[in-house]
DRENBAFI-895993 format. One record per residue (C-alpha): residue number from 1; x, y, z. Coordinates in steps of 0.2 Angstrom, whole numbers, always signed. Layout:
% residues N
+-----+-------+-------+-------+
:   i :    c1 :    c2 :    c3 :
+-----+-------+-------+-------+
: NUM :     X :     Y :     Z :
...
+-----+-------+-------+-------+
% end
This chain:
% residues 79
+-----+-------+-------+-------+
:   i :    c1 :    c2 :    c3 :
+-----+-------+-------+-------+
:   1 :   +88 :   +27 :   +16 :
:   2 :   +98 :   +11 :   +24 :
:   3 :   +85 :   +12 :   +39 :
:   4 :   +70 :   +12 :   +28 :
:   5 :   +58 :    -2 :   +32 :
:   6 :   +55 :   -15 :   +19 :
:   7 :   +37 :   -21 :   +15 :
:   8 :   +30 :   -35 :    +4 :
:   9 :   +18 :   -33 :    -9 :
:  10 :    +5 :   -42 :    +2 :
:  11 :    +8 :   -29 :   +16 :
:  12 :    +7 :   -15 :    +3 :
:  13 :   -10 :   -22 :    -3 :
:  14 :   -17 :   -20 :   +14 :
:  15 :   -14 :    -2 :   +14 :
:  16 :   -27 :    +1 :    +0 :
:  17 :   -39 :   +12 :   +10 :
:  18 :   -51 :    -2 :   +13 :
:  19 :   -43 :   -15 :   +24 :
:  20 :   -32 :    -3 :   +35 :
:  21 :   -33 :   +16 :   +38 :
:  22 :   -17 :   +19 :   +29 :
:  23 :   -16 :   +22 :   +10 :
:  24 :    +0 :   +19 :    +2 :
:  25 :    +6 :   +18 :   -16 :
:  26 :   +23 :   +11 :   -23 :
:  27 :   +33 :   +19 :   -36 :
:  28 :   +50 :   +15 :   -43 :
:  29 :   +53 :    +3 :   -28 :
:  30 :   +48 :   +16 :   -14 :
:  31 :   +32 :   +16 :    -4 :
:  32 :   +24 :   +33 :    -1 :
:  33 :   +10 :   +37 :   +12 :
:  34 :    -4 :   +46 :    +2 :
:  35 :   -17 :   +44 :   +16 :
:  36 :   -18 :   +63 :   +19 :
:  37 :   -21 :   +67 :    +0 :
:  38 :   -38 :   +72 :    -4 :
:  39 :   -35 :   +64 :   -21 :
:  40 :   -34 :   +47 :   -13 :
:  41 :   -50 :   +46 :    -3 :
:  42 :   -55 :   +29 :    +0 :
:  43 :   -40 :   +22 :    -9 :
:  44 :   -44 :   +27 :   -26 :
:  45 :   -37 :   +41 :   -38 :
:  46 :   -46 :   +42 :   -54 :
:  47 :   -44 :   +24 :   -62 :
:  48 :   -29 :   +19 :   -50 :
:  49 :   -31 :   +10 :   -34 :
:  50 :   -19 :   +12 :   -19 :
:  51 :   -11 :    -4 :   -11 :
:  52 :    -1 :    -7 :   -27 :
:  53 :   +14 :    -2 :   -37 :
:  54 :   +10 :   +11 :   -49 :
:  55 :   +27 :   +13 :   -58 :
:  56 :   +19 :    +6 :   -74 :
:  57 :    +3 :   +16 :   -73 :
:  58 :   +12 :   +33 :   -72 :
:  59 :   +15 :   +33 :   -91 :
:  60 :    -3 :   +36 :   -94 :
:  61 :    -5 :   +50 :   -80 :
:  62 :    -6 :   +68 :   -84 :
:  63 :    +7 :   +73 :   -72 :
:  64 :   +26 :   +68 :   -69 :
:  65 :   +34 :   +58 :   -56 :
:  66 :   +38 :   +74 :   -47 :
:  67 :   +21 :   +72 :   -39 :
:  68 :   +28 :   +59 :   -27 :
:  69 :   +39 :   +73 :   -19 :
:  70 :   +24 :   +79 :   -10 :
:  71 :   +22 :   +63 :    +0 :
:  72 :   +33 :   +55 :   +13 :
:  73 :   +42 :   +39 :    +9 :
:  74 :   +37 :   +26 :   +22 :
:  75 :   +46 :   +11 :   +15 :
:  76 :   +53 :    +1 :    +1 :
:  77 :   +46 :   -14 :    -8 :
:  78 :   +54 :   -30 :    -5 :
:  79 :   +59 :   -38 :   -22 :
+-----+-------+-------+-------+
% end
């Protein structure tokens, strides 16, 4: 993963399904492309919005973090 691009929170925020065509979310420091997911259409998944870090919000989700294994890691968040 050393060649994985790094993105800022501002760059992630633009991939919210509204400002740019990509729909990205961050979890545990990794950024996932969820653009093709039917559950993330228009950048919203239930009460969660794309373009942000969802690490804390996963606690309230009815699924585990294994759901992220379905999606491609496209980068990591710059801390």
